[in-house]
C-alpha positions as CSV (number, residue, x, y, z in Angstrom):
1,X,43.5,-60.0,-41.5
2,X,43.2,-63.7,-41.2
3,X,42.5,-65.4,-44.5
4,X,38.8,-66.4,-44.9
5,X,38.1,-70.1,-44.5
6,X,35.1,-71.3,-46.5
7,X,32.9,-73.3,-44.1
8,X,29.3,-73.4,-45.4
9,X,28.1,-76.3,-43.2
10,X,27.2,-75.4,-39.6
11,X,29.3,-78.3,-38.3
12,X,32.4,-76.6,-39.7
13,X,31.6,-73.2,-38.5
14,X,34.4,-71.6,-36.5
15,X,31.8,-69.9,-34.4
16,X,28.7,-72.1,-34.1
17,X,29.8,-75.7,-34.6
18,X,29.9,-76.4,-30.8
19,X,26.1,-76.4,-30.8
20,X,26.0,-79.2,-33.5
21,X,28.9,-81.5,-33.1
22,X,32.2,-82.3,-31.4
23,X,35.7,-82.1,-32.7
24,X,36.1,-85.8,-31.8
25,X,33.2,-86.7,-34.2
26,X,34.3,-84.3,-36.9
27,X,37.6,-86.1,-37.1
28,X,35.8,-89.3,-38.2
29,X,34.2,-87.5,-41.2
30,X,36.9,-85.1,-42.1
31,X,37.6,-85.6,-45.8
32,X,41.3,-86.2,-45.1
33,X,40.6,-88.8,-42.4
34,X,38.2,-90.4,-44.8
35,X,40.8,-90.7,-47.5
36,X,43.2,-92.2,-45.1
37,X,40.6,-94.7,-44.0
38,X,40.1,-95.7,-47.7
39,X,43.8,-96.2,-47.9
40,X,43.7,-98.3,-44.8
41,X,41.0,-100.5,-46.2
42,X,42.8,-100.9,-49.4
43,X,46.0,-101.8,-47.5
44,X,44.1,-104.4,-45.5
45,X,42.9,-105.8,-48.8
46,X,46.4,-106.0,-50.2
47,X,47.8,-107.7,-47.1
48,X,45.0,-110.2,-47.0
49,X,45.5,-111.0,-50.7
50,X,49.2,-111.4,-50.1
51,X,48.5,-113.8,-47.3
52,X,46.5,-116.0,-49.8
53,X,49.1,-115.4,-52.6
54,X,46.6,-113.6,-54.8
55,X,49.2,-110.8,-55.1
56,X,52.9,-110.9,-54.3
57,X,53.9,-110.2,-50.7
58,X,56.5,-107.7,-51.8
59,X,53.9,-105.7,-53.6
60,X,51.6,-105.7,-50.6
61,X,54.5,-104.4,-48.4
62,X,55.2,-101.6,-50.8
63,X,51.5,-100.7,-51.1
64,X,51.0,-100.5,-47.4
65,X,54.2,-98.6,-46.8
66,X,53.0,-95.9,-49.2
67,X,49.5,-95.8,-47.9
68,X,50.0,-92.5,-46.2
69,X,47.9,-89.5,-47.2
70,X,50.7,-87.1,-46.3
71,X,52.8,-88.5,-49.2
72,X,50.1,-88.0,-51.8
73,X,49.5,-85.0,-54.0
74,X,46.2,-83.7,-52.8
75,X,46.1,-81.1,-55.6
76,X,46.3,-83.9,-58.2
77,X,43.5,-85.8,-56.5
78,X,41.3,-82.7,-56.5
79,X,42.0,-82.1,-60.2
80,X,41.4,-85.8,-60.9
81,X,38.0,-85.6,-59.3
82,X,37.0,-82.8,-61.6
83,X,38.3,-84.7,-64.6
84,X,37.1,-88.2,-63.9
85,X,34.0,-87.5,-61.8
86,X,35.0,-90.7,-60.0
87,X,35.2,-90.7,-56.2
88,X,38.0,-93.1,-55.7
89,X,40.2,-93.4,-58.8
90,X,42.1,-90.1,-58.4
91,X,43.1,-91.2,-54.9
92,X,44.3,-94.5,-56.3
93,X,46.2,-92.8,-59.1
94,X,48.0,-90.5,-56.6
95,X,48.8,-93.5,-54.5
96,X,50.3,-95.5,-57.5
97,X,52.4,-92.4,-58.3
98,X,54.4,-92.8,-55.1
99,X,54.6,-96.6,-55.3
100,X,57.1,-98.7,-57.2
101,X,55.4,-99.1,-60.6
102,X,55.2,-102.8,-60.5
103,X,53.7,-102.8,-57.0
104,X,51.2,-100.1,-57.9
105,X,49.6,-102.4,-60.4
106,X,48.3,-104.5,-57.5
107,X,46.4,-101.7,-55.8
108,X,42.7,-102.2,-55.6
109,X,43.1,-105.7,-57.1
110,X,39.7,-107.3,-57.8
111,X,37.6,-105.0,-55.6
112,X,35.0,-102.5,-56.7
113,X,34.8,-98.9,-55.5
114,X,31.8,-99.5,-53.3
115,X,33.5,-102.5,-51.6
116,X,36.1,-100.1,-50.3
117,X,33.8,-97.2,-49.5
118,X,31.1,-99.3,-47.8
119,X,33.7,-101.1,-45.7
120,X,35.2,-97.7,-44.7
121,X,31.7,-96.4,-43.8
122,X,31.2,-99.5,-41.5
123,X,34.4,-98.4,-39.8
124,X,33.0,-94.9,-39.5
125,X,29.8,-96.2,-38.0
126,X,31.9,-98.4,-35.6
127,X,33.8,-95.3,-34.4
128,X,30.5,-93.4,-33.9
129,X,28.9,-96.3,-32.0
130,X,31.9,-96.3,-29.7
131,X,31.5,-92.6,-28.9
132,X,27.8,-92.8,-28.6
133,X,27.8,-95.8,-26.3
134,X,30.5,-94.2,-24.1
135,X,28.7,-90.9,-23.8
136,X,25.3,-92.5,-23.4
137,X,26.7,-94.6,-20.5
138,X,27.9,-91.3,-18.9
139,X,24.4,-89.8,-19.3
140,X,22.9,-92.9,-17.8
141,X,25.1,-92.6,-14.8
142,X,24.2,-88.9,-14.4
143,X,20.5,-89.6,-14.5
144,X,21.0,-92.5,-12.1
145,X,22.7,-90.2,-9.6
146,X,19.9,-87.6,-9.9
147,X,17.2,-90.2,-9.5
148,X,18.8,-91.5,-6.4
149,X,19.2,-88.0,-5.0
150,X,15.5,-87.1,-5.6
151,X,14.1,-90.5,-4.9
152,X,11.8,-89.3,-2.2
153,X,11.1,-85.7,-3.3
154,X,7.3,-85.3,-3.9
155,X,6.4,-83.5,-7.1
156,X,3.4,-83.0,-9.3
157,X,2.8,-85.6,-12.0
158,X,1.4,-84.0,-15.1
159,X,-0.7,-85.4,-17.9
160,X,-1.8,-83.5,-21.0
161,X,0.2,-80.5,-19.5
162,X,-2.2,-80.4,-16.5
163,X,-1.7,-81.4,-12.8
164,X,-2.5,-85.0,-12.4
165,X,-1.4,-86.9,-9.3
166,X,1.5,-86.9,-6.8
167,X,4.7,-88.8,-7.6
168,X,8.4,-88.3,-6.9
169,X,11.0,-86.6,-8.9
170,X,13.1,-89.7,-8.7
171,X,10.4,-91.7,-10.4
172,X,10.2,-89.2,-13.2
173,X,13.9,-89.6,-13.7
174,X,14.1,-93.4,-13.6
175,X,11.6,-93.4,-16.4
176,X,14.2,-91.5,-18.4
177,X,16.8,-93.9,-17.1
178,X,14.9,-97.0,-18.2
179,X,14.5,-95.6,-21.7
180,X,18.1,-94.6,-22.0
181,X,19.2,-98.1,-20.9
182,X,17.0,-99.7,-23.6
183,X,18.7,-97.5,-26.1
184,X,22.1,-98.6,-24.8
185,X,21.0,-102.2,-25.4
186,X,19.9,-101.4,-28.9
187,X,23.3,-99.9,-29.7
188,X,24.9,-103.1,-28.5
189,X,22.5,-105.3,-30.5
190,X,23.0,-103.6,-33.8
191,X,26.8,-104.0,-33.9
192,X,26.8,-107.6,-35.2
193,X,24.3,-106.7,-38.0
194,X,25.6,-103.3,-39.0
195,X,29.3,-103.4,-38.7
196,X,30.2,-105.7,-41.6
197,X,32.7,-105.5,-44.5
198,X,32.0,-105.5,-48.2
199,X,34.2,-107.4,-50.7
200,X,32.1,-108.9,-53.5
201,X,33.1,-107.2,-56.7
202,X,31.1,-105.5,-59.4
203,X,27.8,-107.3,-59.0
204,X,28.4,-109.4,-55.9
205,X,29.7,-112.6,-57.5
206,X,33.3,-112.4,-56.2
207,X,34.5,-113.7,-59.6
208,X,37.7,-111.6,-59.6
209,X,38.9,-113.5,-56.6
210,X,38.4,-116.9,-58.2
211,X,38.2,-119.8,-55.7
212,X,39.7,-117.7,-52.8
213,X,36.9,-115.2,-52.4
214,X,35.3,-116.6,-49.2
215,X,38.6,-117.0,-47.5
216,X,39.8,-113.6,-48.6
217,X,36.6,-112.1,-47.2
218,X,37.2,-113.7,-43.8
219,X,40.8,-112.6,-43.5
220,X,40.0,-109.1,-44.8
221,X,37.2,-108.7,-42.3
222,X,39.1,-110.0,-39.4
223,X,42.0,-107.7,-40.2
224,X,39.6,-104.7,-40.0
225,X,37.7,-105.9,-37.0
226,X,34.4,-106.2,-38.9
227,X,32.1,-109.2,-39.5
228,X,32.0,-110.6,-43.0
229,X,28.7,-110.1,-44.8
230,X,27.0,-113.2,-46.2
231,X,26.2,-111.5,-49.5
232,X,26.9,-108.2,-51.2
233,X,25.0,-105.3,-49.8
234,X,25.8,-102.8,-52.5
235,X,22.0,-102.3,-53.1
236,X,20.7,-103.6,-49.7
237,X,21.0,-100.6,-47.4
238,X,19.0,-101.9,-44.5
239,X,22.1,-101.9,-42.2
240,X,22.6,-98.2,-42.7
241,X,18.9,-97.5,-42.3
242,X,19.0,-99.4,-39.0
243,X,22.0,-97.4,-37.8
244,X,20.2,-94.1,-38.6
245,X,16.9,-95.3,-37.0
246,X,18.7,-96.4,-33.9
247,X,20.4,-93.1,-33.6
248,X,17.0,-91.4,-33.9
249,X,15.7,-93.5,-31.0
250,X,18.7,-92.5,-28.8
251,X,18.3,-88.9,-29.9
252,X,14.6,-88.9,-29.2
253,X,15.1,-90.1,-25.6
254,X,17.7,-87.3,-25.0
255,X,15.3,-84.8,-26.5
256,X,12.4,-85.9,-24.3
257,X,14.5,-85.3,-21.2
258,X,15.7,-81.9,-22.5
259,X,12.2,-80.9,-23.4
260,X,10.9,-81.9,-20.0
261,X,13.5,-79.7,-18.4
262,X,12.6,-76.9,-20.7
263,X,8.9,-77.2,-19.9
264,X,9.5,-77.3,-16.1
265,X,11.7,-74.2,-16.4
266,X,8.6,-72.0,-17.4
267,X,8.4,-69.1,-15.0
268,X,5.0,-70.2,-13.8
269,X,6.4,-73.6,-12.9
270,X,10.1,-73.0,-12.1
271,X,11.0,-76.5,-10.9
272,X,14.0,-77.4,-13.1
273,X,16.4,-75.3,-15.0
274,X,19.4,-76.0,-17.3
275,X,22.8,-74.7,-16.0
276,X,23.2,-71.0,-15.7
277,X,26.2,-68.7,-15.1
278,X,26.6,-65.0,-15.0
279,X,27.4,-63.7,-18.5
280,X,24.9,-66.1,-20.2
281,X,22.5,-63.8,-22.0
282,X,19.0,-64.7,-23.0
283,X,17.9,-61.7,-25.1
284,X,19.4,-58.6,-26.7
285,X,16.3,-56.6,-25.7
286,X,15.0,-58.3,-22.6
287,X,17.8,-58.4,-20.0
288,X,15.9,-60.5,-17.5
289,X,15.6,-63.6,-19.8
290,X,17.1,-67.0,-18.8
291,X,16.2,-69.0,-21.8
292,X,16.6,-72.8,-21.9
293,X,18.6,-72.7,-25.1
294,X,20.7,-75.7,-24.5
295,X,17.6,-77.8,-24.0
296,X,16.1,-76.4,-27.1
297,X,19.2,-77.2,-29.1
298,X,19.0,-80.8,-28.0
299,X,15.5,-81.0,-29.4
300,X,16.7,-79.3,-32.6
301,X,19.4,-81.9,-33.1
302,X,16.8,-84.7,-32.5
303,X,14.6,-83.3,-35.3
304,X,17.5,-83.2,-37.7
305,X,18.4,-86.8,-36.8
306,X,14.8,-87.9,-37.3
307,X,14.8,-86.4,-40.7
308,X,17.9,-88.3,-41.7
309,X,16.3,-91.5,-40.4
310,X,13.5,-91.0,-42.8
311,X,16.1,-90.5,-45.6
312,X,17.7,-93.8,-44.5
313,X,14.4,-95.6,-45.1
314,X,14.1,-93.9,-48.5
315,X,17.5,-95.4,-49.3
316,X,16.1,-99.0,-48.9
317,X,14.9,-98.8,-52.5
318,X,17.8,-99.3,-54.9
319,X,17.7,-100.7,-58.4
320,X,19.3,-103.9,-59.6
321,X,22.8,-104.7,-58.1
322,X,24.1,-101.1,-57.7
323,X,22.5,-97.7,-57.3
324,X,24.5,-94.7,-56.0
325,X,21.4,-92.7,-55.2
326,X,21.2,-94.4,-51.8
327,X,25.0,-94.4,-51.2
328,X,25.5,-90.8,-52.0
329,X,22.6,-89.9,-49.7
330,X,24.3,-91.9,-46.9
331,X,27.4,-89.8,-47.2
332,X,25.3,-87.0,-45.9
333,X,22.9,-88.7,-43.6
334,X,25.4,-91.0,-41.8
335,X,27.9,-88.1,-41.3
336,X,25.3,-85.5,-40.2
337,X,23.4,-87.9,-37.9
338,X,26.7,-89.0,-36.3
339,X,27.9,-85.4,-35.8
340,X,24.6,-84.3,-34.5
341,X,24.2,-87.1,-32.0
342,X,27.7,-86.7,-30.7
343,X,27.0,-83.0,-30.2
344,X,23.7,-83.8,-28.6
345,X,25.2,-86.2,-26.1
346,X,28.0,-83.7,-25.2
347,X,25.3,-81.0,-24.6
348,X,23.2,-83.4,-22.5
349,X,26.1,-84.3,-20.3
350,X,26.7,-80.6,-19.7
351,X,23.0,-80.0,-18.9
352,X,22.8,-82.9,-16.4
353,X,26.1,-82.2,-14.8
354,X,24.9,-78.9,-13.4
355,X,21.1,-79.3,-13.6
356,X,19.4,-76.8,-11.3
357,X,16.6,-78.3,-9.2
358,X,14.5,-75.6,-7.5
359,X,13.4,-77.7,-4.5
360,X,11.5,-74.9,-2.8
361,X,9.5,-74.2,-6.0
362,X,8.6,-77.9,-6.2
363,X,7.4,-78.0,-2.6
364,X,5.4,-74.7,-3.1
365,X,3.7,-76.1,-6.2
366,X,2.9,-79.3,-4.5
367,X,1.4,-77.5,-1.5
368,X,-0.7,-75.2,-3.7
369,X,-2.1,-78.1,-5.7
370,X,-2.3,-80.6,-2.9
371,X,-6.1,-81.2,-2.7
372,X,-6.5,-81.2,-6.5
373,X,-3.7,-83.7,-7.1
374,X,-5.1,-86.0,-4.4
375,X,-8.6,-86.3,-5.8
376,X,-8.0,-89.9,-6.9
377,X,-7.1,-91.0,-3.3
378,X,-10.0,-88.9,-2.0
379,X,-12.4,-90.5,-4.5
380,X,-11.5,-94.0,-3.4
381,X,-11.7,-93.0,0.3
382,X,-15.2,-91.5,-0.1
383,X,-16.2,-94.3,-2.4
384,X,-16.0,-96.9,0.3
385,X,-19.0,-95.4,1.9
386,X,-21.0,-93.6,-0.8
387,X,-19.9,-95.6,-3.9
388,X,-17.0,-94.9,-6.3
389,X,-19.2,-93.5,-9.1
390,X,-21.0,-91.2,-6.7
391,X,-17.8,-90.0,-5.2
392,X,-16.4,-89.3,-8.7
393,X,-19.5,-87.3,-9.7
394,X,-19.3,-85.2,-6.5
395,X,-15.6,-84.5,-6.7
396,X,-15.9,-83.7,-10.4
397,X,-18.7,-81.2,-10.0
398,X,-17.1,-79.5,-6.9
399,X,-13.6,-79.5,-8.6
400,X,-15.0,-77.7,-11.6
401,X,-16.9,-75.3,-9.4
402,X,-13.6,-74.6,-7.4
403,X,-11.8,-73.8,-10.6
404,X,-14.5,-71.4,-11.8
405,X,-15.2,-69.7,-8.4
406,X,-11.7,-69.8,-6.8
407,X,-13.2,-71.2,-3.6
408,X,-11.3,-74.1,-1.8
409,X,-12.4,-77.5,-3.0
410,X,-12.7,-78.9,0.6
411,X,-15.3,-76.2,1.5
412,X,-17.4,-77.0,-1.5
413,X,-17.2,-80.7,-0.7
414,X,-18.4,-80.2,2.9
415,X,-21.4,-78.3,1.5
416,X,-22.5,-81.5,-0.3
417,X,-25.1,-83.5,1.8
418,X,-23.6,-86.9,1.0
419,X,-20.2,-85.7,2.2
420,X,-21.3,-83.7,5.2
421,X,-23.5,-86.5,6.6
422,X,-20.8,-89.2,6.2
423,X,-17.4,-87.6,6.8
424,X,-15.7,-85.1,9.1
425,X,-13.6,-82.3,7.5
426,X,-10.5,-83.6,9.4
427,X,-10.9,-86.9,7.6
428,X,-10.8,-85.2,4.2
429,X,-7.9,-83.1,5.2
430,X,-5.9,-86.2,6.1
431,X,-6.5,-87.6,2.7
432,X,-5.1,-84.6,0.8
433,X,-1.5,-84.9,1.9
434,X,0.4,-85.6,-1.4
435,X,3.3,-87.4,0.4
436,X,0.9,-90.1,1.4
437,X,-0.1,-90.8,-2.2
438,X,3.0,-91.4,-4.2
439,X,2.4,-95.1,-4.3
440,X,5.5,-97.2,-5.1
441,X,7.5,-94.3,-6.4
442,X,10.5,-94.9,-4.2
443,X,10.5,-98.6,-4.7
444,X,10.2,-98.3,-8.5
445,X,13.1,-95.8,-8.4
446,X,15.3,-98.0,-6.3
447,X,14.6,-101.1,-8.2
448,X,15.2,-99.5,-11.6
449,X,18.5,-97.9,-10.4
450,X,19.7,-101.3,-9.1
451,X,18.9,-103.1,-12.3
452,X,20.5,-100.6,-14.6
453,X,23.5,-100.2,-12.3
454,X,24.1,-103.9,-12.4
455,X,23.7,-104.2,-16.1
456,X,25.8,-101.1,-16.8
457,X,28.6,-102.6,-14.8
458,X,28.6,-105.6,-17.1
459,X,28.6,-103.4,-20.3
460,X,31.9,-103.7,-22.1
461,X,32.7,-100.4,-23.8
462,X,35.5,-100.2,-26.4
463,X,38.5,-98.1,-25.5
464,X,38.8,-94.6,-27.0
465,X,40.5,-94.7,-30.3
466,X,43.4,-92.5,-31.1
467,X,43.0,-90.8,-34.5
468,X,46.3,-89.6,-35.7
469,X,46.2,-86.7,-38.1
470,X,46.6,-88.1,-41.7
471,X,48.6,-85.0,-42.6
472,X,51.0,-85.2,-39.6
473,X,54.1,-84.9,-41.8
474,X,52.6,-82.1,-43.8
475,X,53.9,-78.7,-42.6
476,X,50.5,-77.2,-43.1
477,X,48.9,-79.8,-40.9
478,X,45.3,-80.9,-41.1
479,X,42.3,-78.6,-40.8
480,X,39.4,-80.6,-39.5
481,X,36.4,-80.2,-41.8
482,X,33.7,-82.7,-41.6
483,X,32.0,-81.9,-44.9
């Protein structure tokens, strides 16, 4: 029997992780990849210090040459964590153990632990932003294609879950598109604010770097591809809170689309449906079920991400110049939010790639509701002769009577003296053709698609990053575990 692998978090489940994350995202937060990232940040520090002659160049070369997790004793690191209760020192000790003794003395020279870990977290958030922007761009293109395809398809607009007025399916979809594009712009906008380094020492004074602190910060940041922060942000966690809140906005837009598909998949509506293939089972006891479980899962992930955004705001309150309550909470919220939104985007791409649009059902529903969803146009038509308020009152009263009695609205209208004396039935029937009352739906759809298409073409997305396994030289390999 295969040896049991302990995986208590759902994202690391061998069986269920696919519904919550992607392997690509899990690599970013795997503890071994995280350790290697800390070594990379420390190496960047050593090389930057050597450039400024803060430490010897030979020491920096030895330090960086040995900054390979596969060479370190992971068992010793694990034991050191239990002994010291310090998140970084055991890793540094194991690193020094494989360096030339004299060179090892210059590891972590002048930095404080949070300098390294916060800078590494910025690199994690950068990698996540890269994935999210790439996949969101793919979702945007999918929605754009769907909106163009159904630009002229008349459907029922609904408000408060009730039939409202005619519109087109394309217009519904470009409203999704417009929101998604605003979120893409938000993701671009937060990069300069959020993706910054941290290198200020114990309480943010940079005293350990003497008169070379500012120059060191610039070189260190440039080497890592991050912006240099103006001041220490050990206790100022607004950048992380903004990252989490922005992800919640992106996630909420995806969830709204998924929930709309879920709602329109109801048997009594039957207009949209998530992808289905034979073998997909909706219930263990009701064989007929075709449940919108992918759409439901997109909403589930959004709710989890929203909860983490709230925790990010809680983390804004830290005491004095350092407080690990916020930081340790971020180790959970940043990782979970990132994993969840990457999983959510992957699922949304799958839903939209094979979205089922039941065109016949849409037409049937429009035809059945035709007169009711055209009451606005009918009211204005009647109002030109009998006054808008009078027309509203008559249509309101007869509509309520039609609902209660089941009789056709047009028959009840023709029984009203004000209507019978001023209008022919054929005139009313002409006014209740939904395709004549979709307003600027097609133009709004076309205009929005063109604008987003042009701006999307100008969007510069970073290339996919290769993440080499940090245990490539270890015969046992690396088992991805994000928690």
